N, C-alpha and C positions, 0 to 999 in steps of 0.2 A: 606616630601613627601605628596602631597595632598591626601585627603581621596577619595576613589573611589566613583563614583556617584551611588546612590542607592535609592530605595523606601522601606519602611518597609514591612514586611510580612503581617501585618494587612491591609495595603493599597492594597496589591496584592490580599488578600482574599476578600476584598470588591469588587474588579473588577470581580473576578470569581463568587461571589455570585450574582451579578447583571447580569452577563452573563447567569448564569443558569436560573434565573428568566425570561430572555429574550428568553429562548428556546435553548441556545447554550450548548455545552457539555464541562464542565470544564476540564475533564481529557484530552480531545483532545487538547484543547487550551494550557494546560500546556506543553504537549509533544511538540507541534509545537513551543512554545515560548522557549523551552529549560529550563524549571523550574522544579526542582525536587519537587514532592508533599510533601516530608518530610520537605522541607525547610520552609513550611508554618505552621508547627506545633509550632514553637517557636515564641512567641509574639514579641520578640525583634530582630528577625533575619532580616538581610538586604538582599534584593534581588537586584542584579545588575540592574542599570538603563536600560541598553540595553535590558535586558530580559523583563522588564516591558513594555518598548516601543514596543517590539515585540508582547507582549501579547495584547496590544491595537490594533495593526495591524491585529493580528489573529482574534480578535473579529470583526473587520471591514470586513475582508475577509470572515468570516463565516456568514455574513448577518446582523450584528448589524445595527440598524437604525442610521441615521446621528445624531439623538438626544440622542444617547446612553449615552454620558457623562452628558448631561443635566438631565437625569433621575437617575443619580447615587448619587444625593445630599443626600437623606435620608440615604443611605448606609454609606456614609462618616461619618455622625454624629453618626451613631449607633456603628461603629467599630473604625477605626483608628484615627479619629479626636475627639472622644468623650472626652477624658481626656483633650486635648488641648482646646476644646470648654468651658469646665468648668473653666479653667484658664482665658480664654478671657472673659467669661460672668461675672466673679466675680471681674474683675478689677474696679478701681474707676472711670476711665474716658475712653473715646474711645481712646485717645492718648496712655494711659497706655496699653490698650488692644491690639492695633495695634503694639506697641513696642514689646509686648510679642509674637505676631504672627510672626513678622519679626525675632525675636531671636530664637524661638523654632521650627518653621516649618521645619528647616533642620533635626530635629530628626525624622520627618515623611518621608521626602524626601529631598535630597539635590541637585537634578538636576534641580529644578526650584527655583530661588532665589527671595524672596520677598523684596521689597524696598519701603519705604515711603518717599516721597519728598513733601516739602511744598513750594508753590510759590504764592504770592499774596493772593487772596481770596480763593484759592483752595489747596487741598492736593491730591496727586496722589499715589495710591497704585499699584505698578507694579509687575507682575509675569514674571520674565525674565528667560528663559531657559539658563542654564549654558553652555550647549554645544549643538549646532545644534538647531533643532526645536522640541519641545515636541509635542506629538500627540494631536490633537484637542479634543479628547474625555476627556483627563485629564484636559486640559485647560478649557473646558466647565464646568466640574464638580467643579473645583476650583473657577471659576468666579462666578457662580450662588450661590455656598455655601457662598462665602464672601459677596456678595451683600445681600443675604437673612439674614445672621446672623448679619451683622453690623446694618442693619435696625432694626432687632428685638431687638438688645441690646439697641438701642436708643428709641425704642417704636414708630418709625415713619415709614410711608410708604416709600418704596425704592425710589420712585420718588422725595421725599422731601430731601433725603439724598445725592443722587448721581446726579451730573450735567450731567455726561455722562460716558459711558464705551467704551473703545476701544477694539476691538476684531481683532484677526488675522485670515486670511483665513486658513482653511475653517470652523471655529467655527460656531456652530449652536445655540449659546445662544442668538442671536439677537432677535428672536421672543419672548422669555421669558422676556427679558429686556424691549422691547418695550411695552409689555402687562403690565409691572410694572411701566410704565410711565418714562422710562429712555431713553435718546437719545443714539444712538449707532453710533460709528465711526469706521473706519478701523485703525488698529494699527499694529506695528511690533510684539507686544506681548500684552497680556491682561493688560489694564491700567484703573483702577477704579478712577474716579475723583469725589471727594466729597467736600462739602463746609467746608472750613478750620475751621470755627467757631464751628463746631460740635465736633472737636477733644477734647475740654475741657469740654464737657457735661458729666454729671454723668450718668453712665449706670444703667438701671433698676435693674439688678441683682448684683450690687456692694455689696461685702461682704469682708471686709478687712481680717478677720480671715481665711475664706476659701481660699481667693486669696493667702495669704502668705503660707498657707499649700500646695496648689497646686504648687506655685512657687518653693518651696523647692523640691517638687517632680520632677518637670521638670528640675531643675538645677542639679539633681543627674544623675549619669551615671551607668547603662543605664536607660532609661526612659521607663516604661511599664505602660501606663494608665490602671486604674482599673475600672471595672463597679461599684464597691462600691463607688468610688469617686462621681459618678453621683447621686447615691442614697443619699449621704450626702447633695448634692446640692438640691435634691428634698425635703428633710426635711426642709431646709431653706425656699424654696419657699412655702411650705405648711403652714408655720407659719408666713411668712412675707407679705402675701397678700392673695387675693381671687381668684387667677388663678384657672380655672377649672382643675381637675385632668387630663382630656384628653389633655389639653394644656401643662401641665407640662410633660406628657409622650412624647408628640410630640417634645418639646424643647430638651429633652434628647435623642432623636433619636429612640424612640420606635415606631415601625410601628403600633402596636396594644396596646391600653391602658391596656388590660388584661395582656399583657406580663410585663408591668411596674408594675402593681399591684402585680403580682405573684412574681417578683424579690424583690419588696419592702417588702412584707410579709415574704419572705424567709430570708432577711437580718435582719429585725427588729422585726419580730414576730407579727406584726399587719398590717392592710391595710393602705394605705395613708389616706383614709377617717377617720379611727379610730384615726390615729396620729393627723390629723388636729383638731379633736374634743377634743383630750386629749394629747397634745404634752409633754409627760414626758421624 
């Protein structure tokens, strides 16, 4: 029997958090989408896909801007995709990173399937809705998150990584992509076309020990990404290079560097700056 289509409760909370920041009422949205608030308390809880799609529609009907999904990117990194991003960041190559993405994104949501196809000089990363058409808010958030994070992992501007990105109507990510120097085409579903030669490039954050640790974590059932995992990655970045602390905080999804510093000190007893000066 096939597994029911779902999105994680963390993903649903991310939508609601952004809705609240946009001036919408989370409680009203939950009621109208038919989602019980207590279902969001469990990190590993699965919310039916149709309820999540209804939540997107309720946000739209409540007055969310057409760019609502485009603005959700930071929230995704902060909550439901954080642990997955650590796994993808620490992979040895872009190919290994994308293979992990295709394999494990169904633990976050299984109603959009990721596929990587190679053809000639290009590789195509596709986000194909499993059933029907996913709401464009979610597709915008996923598209921009992937473009931004893949380029960041390679240390290159997005325009040098992606030859084009296909969007389906009525996605609003086109303006952001063009500003980043990427050609935009119309497609049945999001299709990110990148230069195939980049697949075997070493990633800036490659860390075999961390990657294997996170891989075991994501191979386990159930998978519940932890904020502590990102702080371990922060320790690696603090000693492996000279990235500004503000940049590390941003890469880990913290909106404010002060929040990152506070979490780091709570976990390790010292500030990131103190750890960088004396990495014991």
